[in-house]
All heavy atoms as a GROMACS GRO file, in nm:
protein
  453
    1MET      N    1   7.170  -1.017   2.037
    1MET     CA    2   7.120  -1.151   2.018
    1MET      C    3   7.035  -1.154   1.891
    1MET      O    4   6.949  -1.068   1.872
    1MET     CB    5   7.036  -1.194   2.139
    1MET     CG    6   6.971  -1.328   2.121
    1MET     SD    7   6.861  -1.378   2.255
    1MET     CE    8   6.978  -1.420   2.380
    2ASP      N    9   7.058  -1.249   1.806
    2ASP     CA   10   6.983  -1.264   1.681
    2ASP      C   11   6.852  -1.338   1.709
    2ASP      O   12   6.853  -1.455   1.746
    2ASP     CB   13   7.066  -1.340   1.578
    2ASP     CG   14   6.992  -1.358   1.447
    2ASP    OD1   15   6.892  -1.286   1.422
    2ASP    OD2   16   7.034  -1.444   1.368
    3LEU      N   17   6.740  -1.269   1.693
    3LEU     CA   18   6.608  -1.328   1.719
    3LEU      C   19   6.533  -1.360   1.591
    3LEU      O   20   6.417  -1.399   1.596
    3LEU     CB   21   6.524  -1.230   1.804
    3LEU     CG   22   6.586  -1.184   1.935
    3LEU    CD1   23   6.496  -1.083   2.003
    3LEU    CD2   24   6.614  -1.301   2.026
    4SER      N   25   6.600  -1.350   1.477
    4SER     CA   26   6.531  -1.367   1.349
    4SER      C   27   6.479  -1.509   1.327
    4SER      O   28   6.383  -1.528   1.253
    4SER     CB   29   6.624  -1.328   1.233
    4SER     OG   30   6.738  -1.412   1.232
    5GLY      N   31   6.537  -1.607   1.392
    5GLY     CA   32   6.493  -1.745   1.372
    5GLY      C   33   6.386  -1.792   1.468
    5GLY      O   34   6.341  -1.906   1.460
    6LEU      N   35   6.341  -1.704   1.557
    6LEU     CA   36   6.240  -1.746   1.655
    6LEU      C   37   6.103  -1.758   1.591
    6LEU      O   38   6.069  -1.682   1.500
    6LEU     CB   39   6.232  -1.645   1.770
    6LEU     CG   40   6.351  -1.637   1.863
    6LEU    CD1   41   6.326  -1.534   1.971
    6LEU    CD2   42   6.379  -1.772   1.926
    7ARG      N   43   6.023  -1.853   1.639
    7ARG     CA   44   5.884  -1.866   1.597
    7ARG      C   45   5.798  -1.796   1.700
    7ARG      O   46   5.781  -1.845   1.811
    7ARG     CB   47   5.844  -2.014   1.590
    7ARG     CG   48   5.877  -2.077   1.458
    7ARG     CD   49   5.827  -2.218   1.451
    7ARG     NE   50   5.681  -2.223   1.455
    7ARG     CZ   51   5.612  -2.334   1.452
    7ARG    NH1   52   5.674  -2.449   1.449
    7ARG    NH2   53   5.482  -2.332   1.454
    8TRP      N   54   5.746  -1.681   1.662
    8TRP     CA   55   5.662  -1.603   1.751
    8TRP      C   56   5.518  -1.647   1.736
    8TRP      O   57   5.473  -1.680   1.627
    8TRP     CB   58   5.674  -1.454   1.717
    8TRP     CG   59   5.808  -1.400   1.747
    8TRP    CD1   60   5.914  -1.388   1.661
    8TRP    CD2   61   5.855  -1.350   1.873
    8TRP    NE1   62   6.022  -1.335   1.725
    8TRP    CE2   63   5.988  -1.310   1.855
    8TRP    CE3   64   5.797  -1.336   1.998
    8TRP    CZ2   65   6.063  -1.257   1.958
    8TRP    CZ3   66   5.872  -1.282   2.101
    8TRP    CH2   67   6.004  -1.243   2.080
    9ARG      N   68   5.444  -1.648   1.847
    9ARG     CA   69   5.301  -1.677   1.841
    9ARG      C   70   5.228  -1.573   1.925
    9ARG      O   71   5.277  -1.529   2.028
    9ARG     CB   72   5.269  -1.818   1.888
    9ARG     CG   73   5.302  -1.846   2.031
    9ARG     CD   74   5.269  -1.991   2.067
    9ARG     NE   75   5.301  -2.018   2.204
    9ARG     CZ   76   5.221  -1.999   2.307
    9ARG    NH1   77   5.099  -1.953   2.287
    9ARG    NH2   78   5.258  -2.027   2.429
   10LYS      N   79   5.111  -1.534   1.875
   10LYS     CA   80   5.032  -1.433   1.943
   10LYS      C   81   4.960  -1.497   2.062
   10LYS      O   82   4.916  -1.611   2.056
   10LYS     CB   83   4.931  -1.372   1.849
   10LYS     CG   84   4.862  -1.248   1.907
   10LYS     CD   85   4.759  -1.192   1.813
   10LYS     CE   86   4.826  -1.114   1.704
   10LYS     NZ   87   4.730  -1.035   1.626
   11SER      N   88   4.948  -1.422   2.167
   11SER     CA   89   4.877  -1.468   2.286
   11SER      C   90   4.734  -1.510   2.250
   11SER      O   91   4.667  -1.445   2.170
   11SER     CB   92   4.873  -1.356   2.390
   11SER     OG   93   4.783  -1.388   2.493
   12SER      N   94   4.687  -1.616   2.311
   12SER     CA   95   4.550  -1.661   2.286
   12SER      C   96   4.447  -1.560   2.338
   12SER      O   97   4.332  -1.564   2.298
   12SER     CB   98   4.526  -1.798   2.352
   12SER     OG   99   4.540  -1.787   2.493
   13ARG      N  100   4.487  -1.470   2.423
   13ARG     CA  101   4.398  -1.366   2.477
   13ARG      C  102   4.395  -1.241   2.388
   13ARG      O  103   4.319  -1.150   2.414
   13ARG     CB  104   4.442  -1.325   2.617
   13ARG     CG  105   4.450  -1.438   2.714
   13ARG     CD  106   4.320  -1.459   2.778
   13ARG     NE  107   4.332  -1.566   2.878
   13ARG     CZ  108   4.234  -1.606   2.951
   13ARG    NH1  109   4.117  -1.549   2.940
   13ARG    NH2  110   4.250  -1.704   3.036
   14SER      N  111   4.479  -1.236   2.285
   14SER     CA  112   4.484  -1.121   2.196
   14SER      C  113   4.375  -1.132   2.091
   14SER      O  114   4.332  -1.241   2.055
   14SER     CB  115   4.620  -1.114   2.127
   14SER     OG  116   4.722  -1.094   2.220
   15THR      N  117   4.333  -1.018   2.041
   15THR     CA  118   4.233  -1.014   1.934
   15THR      C  119   4.294  -0.948   1.812
   15THR      O  120   4.402  -0.891   1.818
   15THR     CB  121   4.108  -0.935   1.978
   15THR    OG1  122   4.146  -0.801   2.004
   15THR    CG2  123   4.044  -0.996   2.102
   16ASP      N  124   4.223  -0.954   1.701
   16ASP     CA  125   4.272  -0.894   1.576
   16ASP      C  126   4.220  -0.753   1.555
   16ASP      O  127   4.231  -0.697   1.448
   16ASP     CB  128   4.230  -0.981   1.457
   16ASP     CG  129   4.303  -1.114   1.456
   16ASP    OD1  130   4.419  -1.118   1.501
   16ASP    OD2  131   4.243  -1.214   1.410
   17ASN      N  132   4.161  -0.692   1.657
   17ASN     CA  133   4.102  -0.560   1.640
   17ASN      C  134   4.196  -0.446   1.677
   17ASN      O  135   4.151  -0.336   1.703
   17ASN     CB  136   3.972  -0.549   1.722
   17ASN     CG  137   3.996  -0.558   1.871
   17ASN    OD1  138   4.111  -0.571   1.915
   17ASN    ND2  139   3.891  -0.550   1.949
   18GLY      N  140   4.326  -0.471   1.679
   18GLY     CA  141   4.422  -0.365   1.709
   18GLY      C  142   4.440  -0.337   1.856
   18GLY      O  143   4.499  -0.237   1.893
   19GLY      N  144   4.390  -0.423   1.940
   19GLY     CA  145   4.402  -0.405   2.085
   19GLY      C  146   4.541  -0.438   2.136
   19GLY      O  147   4.638  -0.447   2.060
   20ASN      N  148   4.550  -0.456   2.266
   20ASN     CA  149   4.678  -0.488   2.329
   20ASN      C  150   4.713  -0.634   2.299
   20ASN      O  151   4.640  -0.724   2.338
   20ASN     CB  152   4.668  -0.467   2.480
   20ASN     CG  153   4.637  -0.324   2.514
   20ASN    OD1  154   4.685  -0.234   2.448
   20ASN    ND2  155   4.557  -0.303   2.615
   21CYS      N  156   4.822  -0.653   2.228
   21CYS     CA  157   4.863  -0.788   2.189
   21CYS      C  158   5.009  -0.812   2.226
   21CYS      O  159   5.093  -0.724   2.212
   21CYS     CB  160   4.849  -0.806   2.038
   21CYS     SG  161   4.685  -0.775   1.975
   22VAL      N  162   5.036  -0.932   2.271
   22VAL     CA  163   5.174  -0.972   2.293
   22VAL      C  164   5.200  -1.100   2.214
   22VAL      O  165   5.108  -1.174   2.181
   22VAL     CB  166   5.207  -0.997   2.442
   22VAL    CG1  167   5.194  -0.869   2.521
   22VAL    CG2  168   5.120  -1.105   2.501
   23GLU      N  169   5.327  -1.121   2.182
   23GLU     CA  170   5.370  -1.243   2.115
   23GLU      C  171   5.475  -1.308   2.201
   23GLU      O  172   5.554  -1.240   2.268
   23GLU     CB  173   5.426  -1.212   1.976
   23GLU     CG  174   5.322  -1.159   1.880
   23GLU     CD  175   5.379  -1.123   1.745
   23GLU    OE1  176   5.490  -1.066   1.739
   23GLU    OE2  177   5.313  -1.153   1.647
   24LEU      N  178   5.478  -1.441   2.198
   24LEU     CA  179   5.572  -1.519   2.276
   24LEU      C  180   5.656  -1.606   2.184
   24LEU      O  181   5.608  -1.649   2.078
   24LEU     CB  182   5.496  -1.610   2.373
   24LEU     CG  183   5.394  -1.546   2.464
   24LEU    CD1  184   5.319  -1.653   2.541
   24LEU    CD2  185   5.459  -1.447   2.557
   25ALA      N  186   5.778  -1.632   2.225
   25ALA     CA  187   5.865  -1.725   2.154
   25ALA      C  188   5.942  -1.807   2.257
   25ALA      O  189   5.981  -1.754   2.362
   25ALA     CB  190   5.962  -1.651   2.062
   26ALA      N  191   5.959  -1.934   2.228
   26ALA     CA  192   6.030  -2.023   2.319
   26ALA      C  193   6.179  -2.025   2.286
   26ALA      O  194   6.218  -2.030   2.169
   26ALA     CB  195   5.974  -2.164   2.309
   27LEU      N  196   6.259  -2.016   2.388
   27LEU     CA  197   6.404  -2.030   2.380
   27LEU      C  198   6.442  -2.137   2.481
   27LEU      O  199   6.366  -2.165   2.574
   27LEU     CB  200   6.473  -1.899   2.417
   27LEU     CG  201   6.452  -1.782   2.323
   27LEU    CD1  202   6.473  -1.651   2.397
   27LEU    CD2  203   6.548  -1.792   2.209
   28PRO      N  204   6.559  -2.197   2.469
   28PRO     CA  205   6.599  -2.296   2.570
   28PRO      C  206   6.599  -2.234   2.710
   28PRO      O  207   6.675  -2.142   2.738
   28PRO     CB  208   6.741  -2.336   2.527
   28PRO     CG  209   6.744  -2.307   2.379
   28PRO     CD  210   6.657  -2.186   2.361
   29GLY      N  211   6.507  -2.280   2.793
   29GLY     CA  212   6.498  -2.234   2.930
   29GLY      C  213   6.440  -2.095   2.950
   29GLY      O  214   6.434  -2.045   3.062
   30MET      N  215   6.398  -2.031   2.842
   30MET     CA  216   6.350  -1.893   2.849
   30MET      C  217   6.223  -1.876   2.765
   30MET      O  218   6.195  -1.955   2.676
   30MET     CB  219   6.455  -1.796   2.794
   30MET     CG  220   6.589  -1.798   2.862
   30MET     SD  221   6.585  -1.728   3.026
   30MET     CE  222   6.587  -1.556   2.990
   31VAL      N  223   6.150  -1.767   2.793
   31VAL     CA  224   6.038  -1.723   2.711
   31VAL      C  225   6.065  -1.578   2.673
   31VAL      O  226   6.098  -1.496   2.759
   31VAL     CB  227   5.904  -1.733   2.789
   31VAL    CG1  228   5.791  -1.676   2.708
   31VAL    CG2  229   5.876  -1.877   2.828
   32ALA      N  230   6.053  -1.548   2.544
   32ALA     CA  231   6.070  -1.412   2.496
   32ALA      C  232   5.930  -1.353   2.474
   32ALA      O  233   5.840  -1.422   2.426
   32ALA     CB  234   6.148  -1.411   2.365
   33VAL      N  235   5.913  -1.226   2.508
   33VAL     CA  236   5.785  -1.157   2.496
   33VAL      C  237   5.807  -1.024   2.424
   33VAL      O  238   5.900  -0.951   2.457
   33VAL     CB  239   5.723  -1.130   2.636
   33VAL    CG1  240   5.589  -1.061   2.624
   33VAL    CG2  241   5.712  -1.258   2.717
   34ARG      N  242   5.720  -0.996   2.325
   34ARG     CA  243   5.729  -0.868   2.254
   34ARG      C  244   5.590  -0.817   2.223
   34ARG      O  245   5.491  -0.890   2.226
   34ARG     CB  246   5.810  -0.881   2.126
   34ARG     CG  247   5.740  -0.958   2.016
   34ARG     CD  248   5.824  -0.966   1.892
   34ARG     NE  249   5.752  -1.036   1.784
   34ARG     CZ  250   5.803  -1.066   1.667
   34ARG    NH1  251   5.930  -1.035   1.641
   34ARG    NH2  252   5.731  -1.128   1.576
   35ASP      N  253   5.581  -0.689   2.190
   35ASP     CA  254   5.456  -0.624   2.150
   35ASP      C  255   5.432  -0.655   2.003
   35ASP      O  256   5.515  -0.624   1.918
   35ASP     CB  257   5.470  -0.473   2.173
   35ASP     CG  258   5.345  -0.394   2.142
   35ASP    OD1  259   5.254  -0.447   2.075
   35ASP    OD2  260   5.338  -0.278   2.185
   36SER      N  261   5.318  -0.714   1.970
   36SER     CA  262   5.290  -0.752   1.831
   36SER      C  263   5.275  -0.629   1.740
   36SER      O  264   5.295  -0.640   1.620
   36SER     CB  265   5.165  -0.839   1.822
   36SER     OG  266   5.051  -0.767   1.863
   37LYS      N  267   5.241  -0.514   1.796
   37LYS     CA  268   5.229  -0.393   1.716
   37LYS      C  269   5.366  -0.332   1.684
   37LYS      O  270   5.376  -0.246   1.597
   37LYS     CB  271   5.141  -0.291   1.788
   37LYS     CG  272   4.996  -0.335   1.804
   37LYS     CD  273   4.910  -0.230   1.871
   37LYS     CE  274   4.951  -0.192   2.010
   37LYS     NZ  275   4.950  -0.291   2.115
   38ASN      N  276   5.469  -0.375   1.754
   38ASN     CA  277   5.603  -0.322   1.733
   38ASN      C  278   5.705  -0.437   1.738
   38ASN      O  279   5.787  -0.443   1.830
   38ASN     CB  280   5.635  -0.216   1.840
   38ASN     CG  281   5.766  -0.148   1.816
   38ASN    OD1  282   5.826  -0.159   1.709
   38ASN    ND2  283   5.815  -0.079   1.916
   39PRO      N  284   5.700  -0.528   1.641
   39PRO     CA  285   5.787  -0.646   1.647
   39PRO      C  286   5.937  -0.616   1.639
   39PRO      O  287   6.018  -0.698   1.679
   39PRO     CB  288   5.741  -0.731   1.529
   39PRO     CG  289   5.670  -0.638   1.439
   39PRO     CD  290   5.614  -0.529   1.524
   40GLU      N  291   5.972  -0.498   1.592
   40GLU     CA  292   6.113  -0.460   1.586
   40GLU      C  293   6.158  -0.390   1.713
   40GLU      O  294   6.275  -0.354   1.727
   40GLU     CB  295   6.139  -0.370   1.464
   40GLU     CG  296   6.101  -0.433   1.331
   40GLU     CD  297   6.174  -0.565   1.306
   40GLU    OE1  298   6.294  -0.574   1.337
   40GLU    OE2  299   6.109  -0.657   1.255
   41GLY      N  300   6.066  -0.368   1.805
   41GLY     CA  301   6.097  -0.300   1.931
   41GLY      C  302   6.163  -0.394   2.030
   41GLY      O  303   6.218  -0.498   1.995
   42GLY      N  304   6.157  -0.358   2.155
   42GLY     CA  305   6.222  -0.434   2.261
   42GLY      C  306   6.159  -0.570   2.286
   42GLY      O  307   6.042  -0.594   2.255
   43VAL      N  308   6.239  -0.659   2.341
   43VAL     CA  309   6.196  -0.794   2.377
   43VAL      C  310   6.232  -0.817   2.522
   43VAL      O  311   6.343  -0.783   2.566
   43VAL     CB  312   6.264  -0.900   2.288
   43VAL    CG1  313   6.226  -1.040   2.331
   43VAL    CG2  314   6.229  -0.878   2.141
   44LEU      N  315   6.138  -0.872   2.598
   44LEU     CA  316   6.164  -0.911   2.737
   44LEU      C  317   6.191  -1.060   2.741
   44LEU      O  318   6.125  -1.138   2.672
   44LEU     CB  319   6.044  -0.877   2.825
   44LEU     CG  320   6.003  -0.731   2.831
   44LEU    CD1  321   5.872  -0.717   2.909
   44LEU    CD2  322   6.112  -0.649   2.895
   45PHE      N  323   6.285  -1.101   2.825
   45PHE     CA  324   6.318  -1.243   2.841
   45PHE      C  325   6.294  -1.283   2.985
   45PHE      O  326   6.334  -1.212   3.077
   45PHE     CB  327   6.466  -1.268   2.806
   45PHE     CG  328   6.499  -1.237   2.663
   45PHE    CD1  329   6.546  -1.112   2.626
   45PHE    CD2  330   6.482  -1.332   2.565
   45PHE    CE1  331   6.576  -1.082   2.496
   45PHE    CE2  332   6.512  -1.304   2.433
   45PHE     CZ  333   6.559  -1.179   2.398
   46PHE      N  334   6.227  -1.396   3.002
   46PHE     CA  335   6.197  -1.448   3.135
   46PHE      C  336   6.238  -1.595   3.143
   46PHE      O  337   6.213  -1.670   3.048
   46PHE     CB  338   6.045  -1.442   3.163
   46PHE     CG  339   5.989  -1.304   3.162
   46PHE    CD1  340   5.931  -1.252   3.048
   46PHE    CD2  341   5.993  -1.225   3.276
   46PHE    CE1  342   5.878  -1.124   3.046
   46PHE    CE2  343   5.940  -1.098   3.276
   46PHE     CZ  344   5.883  -1.047   3.161
   47PRO      N  345   6.296  -1.636   3.255
   47PRO     CA  346   6.315  -1.780   3.275
   47PRO      C  347   6.178  -1.848   3.271
   47PRO      O  348   6.078  -1.791   3.317
   47PRO     CB  349   6.378  -1.791   3.413
   47PRO     CG  350   6.436  -1.655   3.440
   47PRO     CD  351   6.348  -1.558   3.367
   48ARG      N  352   6.170  -1.968   3.215
   48ARG     CA  353   6.041  -2.037   3.203
   48ARG      C  354   5.968  -2.049   3.336
   48ARG      O  355   5.848  -2.029   3.343
   48ARG     CB  356   6.061  -2.176   3.143
   48ARG     CG  357   6.088  -2.173   2.997
   48ARG     CD  358   6.104  -2.314   2.943
   48ARG     NE  359   6.141  -2.309   2.804
   48ARG     CZ  360   6.057  -2.330   2.705
   48ARG    NH1  361   5.931  -2.358   2.730
   48ARG    NH2  362   6.098  -2.323   2.580
   49LYS      N  363   6.040  -2.081   3.441
   49LYS     CA  364   5.977  -2.098   3.573
   49LYS      C  365   5.913  -1.966   3.619
   49LYS      O  366   5.802  -1.965   3.672
   49LYS     CB  367   6.081  -2.146   3.674
   49LYS     CG  368   6.027  -2.175   3.810
   49LYS     CD  369   6.136  -2.230   3.901
   49LYS     CE  370   6.081  -2.260   4.038
   49LYS     NZ  371   6.183  -2.313   4.128
   50THR      N  372   5.981  -1.857   3.598
   50THR     CA  373   5.929  -1.726   3.637
   50THR      C  374   5.807  -1.689   3.554
   50THR      O  375   5.707  -1.640   3.607
   50THR     CB  376   6.039  -1.619   3.620
   50THR    OG1  377   6.151  -1.654   3.700
   50THR    CG2  378   5.989  -1.481   3.659
   51PHE      N  379   5.813  -1.714   3.424
   51PHE     CA  380   5.701  -1.682   3.336
   51PHE      C  381   5.579  -1.767   3.371
   51PHE      O  382   5.466  -1.718   3.373
   51PHE     CB  383   5.740  -1.702   3.190
   51PHE     CG  384   5.637  -1.648   3.095
   51PHE    CD1  385   5.626  -1.512   3.073
   51PHE    CD2  386   5.552  -1.734   3.028
   51PHE    CE1  387   5.530  -1.462   2.987
   51PHE    CE2  388   5.456  -1.684   2.942
   51PHE     CZ  389   5.444  -1.549   2.920
   52ARG      N  390   5.602  -1.894   3.400
   52ARG     CA  391   5.491  -1.983   3.440
   52ARG      C  392   5.426  -1.932   3.568
   52ARG      O  393   5.303  -1.931   3.579
   52ARG     CB  394   5.546  -2.125   3.460
   52ARG     CG  395   5.444  -2.234   3.446
   52ARG     CD  396   5.511  -2.369   3.439
   52ARG     NE  397   5.629  -2.355   3.356
   52ARG     CZ  398   5.739  -2.430   3.362
   52ARG    NH1  399   5.748  -2.527   3.442
   52ARG    NH2  400   5.841  -2.409   3.284
   53ALA      N  401   5.504  -1.890   3.665
   53ALA     CA  402   5.449  -1.836   3.790
   53ALA      C  403   5.371  -1.708   3.763
   53ALA      O  404   5.263  -1.688   3.820
   53ALA     CB  405   5.561  -1.811   3.890
   54PHE      N  406   5.422  -1.624   3.676
   54PHE     CA  407   5.354  -1.500   3.641
   54PHE      C  408   5.218  -1.528   3.578
   54PHE      O  409   5.116  -1.472   3.617
   54PHE     CB  410   5.441  -1.418   3.545
   54PHE     CG  411   5.371  -1.302   3.481
   54PHE    CD1  412   5.338  -1.189   3.555
   54PHE    CD2  413   5.338  -1.305   3.346
   54PHE    CE1  414   5.273  -1.081   3.496
   54PHE    CE2  415   5.273  -1.198   3.286
   54PHE     CZ  416   5.241  -1.086   3.361
   55THR      N  417   5.214  -1.616   3.477
   55THR     CA  418   5.088  -1.645   3.410
   55THR      C  419   4.990  -1.717   3.501
   55THR      O  420   4.869  -1.700   3.488
   55THR     CB  421   5.109  -1.725   3.281
   55THR    OG1  422   5.178  -1.847   3.310
   55THR    CG2  423   5.187  -1.644   3.179
   56ALA      N  424   5.039  -1.796   3.596
   56ALA     CA  425   4.951  -1.863   3.690
   56ALA      C  426   4.878  -1.761   3.777
   56ALA      O  427   4.762  -1.780   3.814
   56ALA     CB  428   5.030  -1.961   3.777
   57GLU      N  429   4.946  -1.651   3.811
   57GLU     CA  430   4.884  -1.546   3.891
   57GLU      C  431   4.777  -1.470   3.814
   57GLU      O  432   4.689  -1.409   3.873
   57GLU     CB  433   4.990  -1.448   3.942
   57GLU     CG  434   5.079  -1.505   4.049
   57GLU     CD  435   5.002  -1.537   4.176
   57GLU    OE1  436   4.914  -1.458   4.216
   57GLU    OE2  437   5.029  -1.642   4.235
   58LEU      N  438   4.782  -1.471   3.682
   58LEU     CA  439   4.685  -1.400   3.600
   58LEU      C  440   4.551  -1.471   3.591
   58LEU      O  441   4.450  -1.410   3.564
   58LEU     CB  442   4.738  -1.379   3.458
   58LEU     CG  443   4.863  -1.292   3.446
   58LEU    CD1  444   4.911  -1.290   3.302
   58LEU    CD2  445   4.837  -1.153   3.497
   59ASN      N  446   4.552  -1.600   3.612
   59ASN     CA  447   4.428  -1.678   3.601
   59ASN      C  448   4.337  -1.660   3.715
   59ASN      O  449   4.338  -1.639   3.818
   59ASN     CB  450   4.458  -1.826   3.582
   59ASN     CG  451   4.516  -1.852   3.446
   59ASN    OD1  452   4.478  -1.787   3.349
   59ASN    ND2  453   4.607  -1.944   3.438
   0.00000   0.00000   0.00000
């Protein structure tokens, strides 16, 4: 899958001090998640409903 056109954004909980950071990108019906320290590495894909439920549990 070609991900070069995605607009990635860093998590609002991430800091610029080299800590644990994730980036998110919106796809039709999906959310893509990657490690900001390794943007060429693996990407996880979640259905939006599943990702919303996951983040709701984090609050």
